[in-house]
C-alpha positions in Angstrom: 20.4 5.9 -3.8 22.4 7.3 -0.4 19.4 8.4 1.9 19.1 11.3 4.4 15.9 11.1 6.3 16.9 12.8 9.4 15.4 16.3 8.2 12.2 14.2 7.0 8.6 15.7 9.1 5.9 14.6 7.1 5.0 11.6 4.8 4.9 14.5 1.6 8.6 15.1 2.4 8.8 11.6 1.0 7.9 12.0 -2.4 10.7 13.2 -3.9 13.1 10.4 -3.2 10.4 8.3 -4.8 10.0 10.2 -8.0 13.9 10.1 -8.2 13.7 6.6 -7.4 11.5 6.1 -10.1 13.9 7.2 -13.1 16.1 4.3 -11.6 13.6 1.1 -10.9 10.8 2.1 -12.5 9.2 3.1 -16.2 10.6 6.2 -16.7 7.6 7.4 -18.5 5.0 6.8 -15.6 4.4 8.3 -12.0 5.6 6.8 -8.6 3.0 5.7 -7.0 3.2 6.4 -3.0 0.6 6.4 -1.0 -3.2 7.2 0.9 -5.6 7.5 3.7 -5.5 8.4 7.2 -2.1 10.0 8.1 -2.5 11.0 11.4 -2.9 8.0 14.0 -4.2 5.6 11.6 -6.0 2.5 13.2 -4.1 -0.1 10.3 -1.8 1.0 7.4 -2.1 -2.0 4.9 1.7 -2.9 3.2 1.1 -3.9 -0.7 4.7 -4.9 -3.1 4.1 -2.1 -5.9 2.1 0.0 -8.4 2.1 -0.8 -12.4 0.8 0.9 -14.2 -3.0 0.0 -14.5 -2.6 2.3 -12.0 -3.8 5.9 -14.2 -2.4 8.1 -11.8 0.4 6.6 -12.8 0.1 8.3 -16.7 2.0 11.7 -17.8 -0.7 14.1 -17.7 -2.7 12.8 -14.1 -3.0 16.1 -12.1 -4.6 14.4 -8.5 -3.3 12.1 -6.3 -0.3 9.5 -6.6 -2.3 7.2 -4.1 -1.9 3.0 -5.0 -5.0 0.7 -6.4 -6.4 4.2 -8.4 -8.6 2.8 -11.4 -8.4 -0.8 -10.7 -11.4 -2.5 -9.4 -10.8 -5.8 -7.3 -8.6 -4.8 -4.1 -11.5 -2.3 -3.7 -13.8 -5.6 -3.1 -10.7 -6.5 0.2 -11.9 -3.2 1.3 -15.4 -3.1 0.9 -16.0 -6.5 2.3 -13.8 -5.8 5.8 -16.0 -2.9 5.9 -13.7 0.3 4.8 -15.3 1.1 2.5 -19.4 2.6 2.2 -21.3 0.9 -0.5 -22.6 3.6 -2.5 -18.6 4.3 -4.0 -17.9 0.9 -4.1 -20.8 0.3 -6.2 -19.4 3.1 -8.4 -16.2 1.4 -8.6 -17.0 -1.4 -9.5 -19.5 0.0 -12.4 -16.7 2.0 -14.0 -14.0 1.6 -15.9 -10.9 1.9 -14.5 -10.3 5.2 -17.5 -13.1 6.4 -16.2 -11.5 7.5 -13.2 -11.6 11.6 -12.3 -9.0 13.0 -10.0 -12.0 14.2 -7.8 -13.3 10.4 -7.4 -10.3 9.4 -6.6 -9.7 11.7 -4.0 -13.4 10.5 -2.9 -12.2 7.0 -2.8 -9.2 8.4 -0.5 -11.1 10.6 2.0 -13.6 7.3 3.0 -10.2 5.0 3.5 -9.2 8.1 5.4 -12.5 8.2 7.5 -12.2 4.4 7.6 -8.5 5.6 9.9 -6.9 3.3 7.2 -3.9 4.2 5.1 -2.5 1.9 2.0 0.7 2.3 0.6 3.1 0.1 -1.4 6.5 -1.3 -0.1 8.1 -0.4 -3.1 6.8 2.9 -4.9 8.5 2.8 -8.4 5.5 1.9 -11.0 6.4 -1.1 -13.5 4.7 -1.2 -17.3 3.1 -4.1 -15.8 2.6 -6.9 -13.1 6.5 -8.8 -13.5 7.8 -10.0 -9.6 10.3 -7.3 -8.3 13.6 -8.9 -7.0 14.0 -8.7 -3.7 17.2 -5.9 -4.2 14.8 -3.7 -5.6 12.3 -3.8 -2.3 15.1 -3.1 -0.1 15.9 -0.6 -1.2 13.0 1.0 -0.6 12.6 0.0 3.3 14.6 3.0 5.0 11.5 5.0 3.3 9.0 2.3 4.2 10.2 2.6 8.2 10.2 6.1 8.1 6.3 6.3 6.8 5.4 3.9 9.5 7.8 6.4 11.6 5.8 9.4 10.7 2.2 8.0 10.6 2.7 5.9 14.3 -0.1 2.9 12.9 -2.0 1.1 15.6 -1.4 -1.8 13.7 0.4 -3.4 10.5 -0.5 -5.0 7.6 1.9 -6.6 5.0 0.8 -8.8 1.6 2.3 -11.6 0.6 5.4 -13.5 1.6 7.8 -11.5 0.5 6.8 -8.2 1.3 5.8 -9.5 5.1 9.7 -11.5 4.7 11.3 -7.9 3.9 10.1 -5.9 6.1 10.2 -8.4 9.0 13.5 -9.5 8.2 13.0 -13.0 8.8 11.4 -15.4 6.2 7.4 -15.6 6.4 5.0 -17.9 4.9 1.6 -16.2 5.8 -0.4 -20.3 5.1 1.7 -21.0 7.8 0.8 -17.8 10.6 -2.1 -16.8 10.5 -3.5 -14.7 13.2 0.2 -14.4 14.5 1.8 -11.1 15.0 5.4 -10.0 14.8 6.7 -6.8 16.7 8.8 -4.8 14.9 10.5 -1.5 16.6 11.7 1.6 14.3 13.3 4.9 16.1 12.1 3.1 19.5 8.8 1.9 19.4 7.7 -1.5 18.7 4.6 -1.7 15.9 2.4 -5.0 15.3 2.9 -6.5 11.9 0.2 -9.0 10.9 1.2 -11.2 7.8 -2.2 -12.0 5.5 -2.8 -13.0 2.1 -2.4 -11.0 -0.8 -5.8 -10.2 -2.3 -5.0 -9.5 -5.3 -3.7 -10.7 -9.4 -3.1 -15.2 -8.9 -4.0 -14.1 -5.5 -7.7 -12.7 -5.8 -8.0 -17.2 -4.9 -6.8 -16.1 -1.3 -9.5 -12.8 -0.8 -11.9 -15.3 1.6 -8.9 -16.3 3.2 -7.4 -12.5 3.0 -11.4 -11.1 4.8 -11.3 -13.8 7.2 -7.7 -12.7 8.8 -8.5 -9.2 8.3 -11.9 -9.5 10.2 -10.3 -10.8 13.4 -7.4 -8.3 13.3 -9.0 -5.4 12.9 -12.2 -5.9 15.5 
């Protein structure tokens, strides 16, 4: 897909691309999931893989924000443990069913993330029905959009989750278990950003959540 990004001035301008690409790379009956949090020089930008239909913001009829992890539980354990989410909000997330998330509650959750000066996004914004792996080629179709996102955000630090995402974003083979605590430079539009690959802490990666928390506590300090 041809991307004309020179005239993009704000992150929301990218949504039109994500909607078109959802029809190509995602489930056509679901909405693309984009991003959320602090959009003005966040302290940290978190980059995950791609969304699934478990995110209730992807279903037809949802009128609220289309941000990552809405209606899910496990990933918020990570953000709570590294101090980016208040206990009150976290307790509600763990108590209610995913289907009980309202558009207003999703706004509240991401208002808390914004207050923590964090930004959450995915490399691929194409929502899938399930969590089957995407090929590298699909992620590469989104890479220029992610770089534009970063250029507009200008985050202080960037965290990439998992080997696949980290390798594609950095353009080199990354094994997070062998580079814990290592940072890598990435130049985008004349500015050099600091990237920290770490363990993917969701799904099968839940077994590594303690290691991800340990690494992130050091990175954010």
